C-alpha positions as CSV (number, residue, x, y, z in Angstrom):
1,M,154.0,-63.4,21.9
2,T,151.1,-61.7,20.0
3,E,151.3,-58.6,22.3
4,L,155.1,-58.5,21.8
5,F,154.6,-58.7,18.0
6,E,152.1,-55.9,18.0
7,Q,154.4,-53.7,20.1
8,L,157.3,-54.3,17.7
9,L,155.1,-53.6,14.7
10,D,153.9,-50.4,16.3
11,W,157.5,-49.4,17.1
12,I,158.5,-50.0,13.4
13,R,155.5,-47.9,12.3
14,H,156.8,-45.0,14.4
15,N,160.5,-45.6,13.6
16,P,160.5,-46.6,9.9
17,D,164.2,-45.6,9.6
18,W,165.1,-48.6,11.7
19,A,162.8,-51.0,9.9
20,G,165.4,-52.3,7.5
21,L,167.7,-53.4,10.4
22,V,164.8,-55.1,12.1
23,V,163.9,-57.0,8.9
24,F,167.6,-57.9,8.3
25,A,167.9,-59.2,11.9
26,M,164.8,-61.3,11.7
27,A,165.6,-62.7,8.2
28,L,169.1,-63.6,9.5
29,A,167.7,-65.2,12.7
30,E,165.1,-67.1,10.7
31,S,167.8,-68.6,8.5
32,L,170.4,-69.2,11.2
33,A,171.1,-72.8,12.4
34,I,168.9,-73.8,15.3
35,V,168.0,-70.1,16.1
36,G,165.5,-70.1,13.2
37,V,163.4,-72.7,15.0
38,L,163.0,-70.4,18.0
39,V,162.6,-66.9,16.4
40,P,159.2,-66.0,14.8
41,G,160.9,-64.2,11.8
42,V,158.0,-65.1,9.5
43,I,155.6,-63.2,11.7
44,I,157.8,-60.1,11.7
45,L,158.2,-60.2,7.9
46,F,154.4,-60.5,7.5
47,G,154.1,-57.5,9.7
48,A,156.6,-55.6,7.6
49,G,154.6,-56.6,4.6
50,I,151.5,-55.0,6.1
51,L,153.4,-51.8,6.7
52,I,154.6,-51.9,3.0
53,G,151.0,-52.4,1.9
54,T,149.8,-49.4,3.9
55,G,152.5,-47.2,2.5
56,V,154.7,-46.9,5.6
57,L,157.6,-48.9,4.3
58,N,159.2,-49.3,0.8
59,F,159.0,-52.8,-0.7
60,W,162.3,-52.8,-2.5
61,T,164.2,-51.5,0.5
62,M,162.7,-54.0,2.9
63,C,163.2,-56.8,0.3
64,L,166.9,-56.0,0.0
65,W,167.3,-56.1,3.8
66,A,165.5,-59.4,4.0
67,V,167.5,-60.9,1.2
68,A,170.8,-59.8,2.8
69,G,169.8,-61.3,6.1
70,A,168.6,-64.6,4.6
71,I,171.9,-65.0,2.6
72,L,174.1,-64.2,5.6
73,G,172.1,-66.5,7.9
74,D,172.3,-69.5,5.6
75,G,175.9,-68.7,4.8
76,L,176.9,-68.7,8.5
77,S,175.0,-71.9,9.1
78,Y,176.9,-73.5,6.1
79,W,180.2,-72.2,7.5
80,L,179.5,-73.7,10.9
81,G,178.7,-77.1,9.4
82,H,181.7,-77.0,7.1
83,H,184.3,-76.0,9.7
84,F,182.9,-77.4,13.0
85,E,181.3,-80.7,12.0
86,Y,182.9,-82.4,15.0
87,L,180.9,-80.2,17.3
88,T,177.5,-80.8,15.8
89,E,176.6,-84.0,17.6
90,R,177.7,-82.5,20.9
91,W,175.3,-79.6,20.6
92,H,172.7,-79.8,23.4
93,W,169.9,-78.9,21.0
94,F,170.6,-81.8,18.7
95,R,170.8,-84.2,21.6
96,L,167.3,-83.0,22.7
97,H,166.0,-83.1,19.1
98,P,167.9,-85.9,17.2
99,D,165.1,-86.2,14.6
100,H,165.8,-82.7,13.3
101,L,169.3,-83.6,12.2
102,K,168.3,-87.0,10.8
103,N,165.3,-85.5,8.9
104,G,167.5,-82.8,7.5
105,I,170.1,-85.2,6.3
106,R,167.5,-87.3,4.6
107,F,166.0,-84.2,3.0
108,F,169.4,-83.1,1.7
109,E,170.3,-86.5,0.3
110,R,167.0,-86.7,-1.5
111,Y,166.9,-83.2,-3.1
112,G,170.6,-82.3,-3.3
113,D,171.4,-78.7,-4.2
114,L,167.6,-78.0,-4.5
115,S,167.3,-78.8,-0.8
116,V,169.0,-75.5,0.1
117,A,166.2,-73.6,-1.8
118,L,163.3,-75.8,-0.7
119,G,164.5,-75.9,2.9
120,R,163.8,-72.1,3.3
121,F,160.1,-72.8,2.9
122,F,159.7,-75.8,5.2
123,G,159.5,-74.8,8.8
124,P,160.8,-77.9,10.6
125,I,164.0,-78.2,8.6
126,R,164.7,-74.6,7.5
127,A,167.2,-74.0,10.3
128,V,169.3,-77.1,9.7
129,V,169.5,-77.7,5.9
130,P,172.4,-75.1,5.4
131,L,174.2,-76.5,8.4
132,I,173.8,-80.0,6.9
133,A,175.0,-78.8,3.5
134,G,178.2,-77.8,5.2
135,L,178.5,-81.0,7.2
136,L,178.2,-83.0,4.0
137,H,180.7,-80.8,2.2
138,M,178.5,-79.4,-0.5
139,P,180.8,-77.4,-2.8
140,P,180.8,-73.7,-1.7
141,R,180.0,-72.4,-5.2
142,R,177.0,-74.6,-5.6
143,F,175.8,-73.7,-2.1
144,Y,176.0,-70.0,-2.6
145,V,174.3,-70.1,-6.0
146,A,171.4,-71.9,-4.3
147,N,171.6,-69.7,-1.3
148,V,171.4,-66.4,-3.2
149,L,168.8,-67.4,-5.8
150,S,166.5,-68.9,-3.1
151,A,166.9,-65.8,-0.9
152,L,165.7,-63.7,-3.9
153,V,162.5,-65.7,-4.0
154,W,162.1,-66.2,-0.2
155,A,162.2,-62.5,0.8
156,P,159.4,-61.2,-1.5
157,A,157.4,-64.4,-1.1
158,Y,157.3,-63.8,2.7
159,L,156.6,-60.1,2.4
160,L,153.8,-60.3,-0.2
161,P,151.1,-61.9,1.9
162,G,151.4,-59.1,4.5
163,M,151.5,-56.5,1.6
164,L,148.3,-57.9,0.2
165,F,146.6,-57.8,3.6
166,G,147.8,-54.2,4.1
167,E,146.6,-53.1,0.7
168,I,143.1,-54.6,1.3
169,G,142.9,-53.2,4.8
170,S,143.8,-49.7,3.6
171,S,141.6,-49.9,0.5
172,G,144.6,-49.3,-1.6
173,D,145.3,-50.3,-5.2
174,W,146.2,-54.0,-5.1
175,R,147.5,-53.7,-8.7
176,R,150.6,-52.1,-7.3
177,L,151.6,-55.6,-6.2
178,A,151.8,-56.8,-9.8
179,I,155.5,-55.8,-10.1
180,P,156.6,-57.6,-6.9
181,F,154.6,-60.7,-7.9
182,A,156.1,-60.6,-11.4
183,A,159.6,-60.3,-9.9
184,V,159.1,-63.4,-7.8
185,A,157.7,-65.3,-10.8
186,V,160.8,-64.4,-12.9
187,I,163.2,-65.5,-10.2
188,V,161.4,-68.8,-9.7
189,I,161.5,-69.5,-13.5
190,A,165.2,-68.5,-13.6
191,W,165.9,-70.9,-10.7
192,W,164.0,-73.7,-12.4
193,L,165.9,-73.2,-15.7
194,Y,169.2,-73.2,-13.9
195,H,168.4,-76.4,-12.0
196,H,167.0,-78.1,-15.1
197,L,170.0,-77.3,-17.3
198,R,172.4,-78.3,-14.6
199,R,170.7,-81.6,-14.2
200,D,170.7,-82.3,-17.9
201,R,174.5,-81.8,-17.9
């Protein structure tokens, strides 16, 4: 797996015009029901971050591709759960791993709308929470607000560690990362305010 990752990273380095599509595909797969458990999307995003830190790729371009992939992946998972709930328990993967579905349902019932955002950052359940949101008929408007806002935080948060690593490795100016870090902080604060005000209502 490590060798494959290094080969892909080297290919992206020599073909930067295709980097956006690779990041999009990995972000989508990382967020897609069940598939996200099997695909090492986080590793690819870390590698893309390294290339951003070394100046090969552009942060904002890669971030937009990652956000788009994450939104679409979660959206497809939600749609599957919402429209094909009768098939879920028949899926071979769930029969082999019944705890994933049960843990995901408990997580969703405990955190509600916030589970869609939190689920992105918890490996064991990230690939099932959007599916469960659809299964339990979470209103589409509430789901997509949580989906979009959390993707805006998730994408830069997963790129930034690699960027920092790349900056240090290339002896670059780490202060260039101040704007991306500030952007993540602003989005996190906006999400917290939205959730807090909604809960007060």
